[in-house]
N, C-alpha and C positions, 0 to 999 in steps of 0.2 A: 285867347287860351296857349294858343300859342309860344305869345311872349311872359305870358302869366312860369312855363315851365325852362324859361329858356332863365327865366328871370333869378330860377329854387337854383336854375343849376350853376346860373355862377355866385351866387353864395353858397351854396355844398364848396362849391372848388375856393372859393376865396378860404371856407370857414376848415374845409380841408387843409391848405394854406396855411396858416396857424396851423393848426397843430399838429402838423407838420415840424414850424418852428420851433413850438413849445416840449412837442416828442423832442427834437437835439439839442435845445439847449437842454433839455432836464438833464439827458445819456453824459454832457457835457461835464454840468455841475455834477451826476454821481461820479463819475471819474477819480476830475480835482480835487472831489471829496474822497474818494480810495487814494490816494494818493498823497494825500497831506495825513490821514491815519494811519498809513507806510510806511515814514517820514514820522513822522511823535510817537509809532511803534520803535521807529531804532533808534529814533536819541532817549526817547525812555525805555528803549536793551541799555544804550552804547553808555546812561547816566549810573544805570546798574551794575555792569561793569565796576564802574570805575570808582562810585560802595565800594561798591568792596573790594573791591584792589585796595583800597586809603580805608580800611576795617585791618583786611590782616594786616597792612605798615603795619600803622600804630599797634597789630595783635602785637607784633612783631617784636613790634619799638616797644616794649610793656617789659617782654619773656630776656630781652639783652637787658632794658635798665633792672627786672630784679638783680639775671644772672650779675651786672655791677655791683647791684647793691650788696651781691653774698661774697665781692669778687672771684668771683669764680671764670669772670674772665669780662674784657676791659671794648668796646665801641669803638671809632672813633665816623670822621662823617667819610669814609670813602668807603667804612659798610655798607651804612645805611644810602650813600649815591647804590651801590654793586644791590643788597637786598632791594632798590625801587628796580632797580634795572629789570632782572627778576624776573617781579611780580609783573611788572607791565609786559613780559616776551611767553610768547599765545601758548 
């Protein structure tokens, strides 16, 4: 009978070790997943900001184009570069 108890205790130790290992791997996978989600959310945030800036630049250029058509004001490449740099600043 004591042999059976010892065998069961051995099996319990093995199962506990396997469960601990699986739990550790699951924790690592969860951490990696959270980090990946965070990186992707940051990339999305940056892309949205870039899109907003580009749309604002297009809007401004359209307005400047309208001004040029009406003869109110002309612009050149340095104006566009300056505008783009201004939009890039926080």
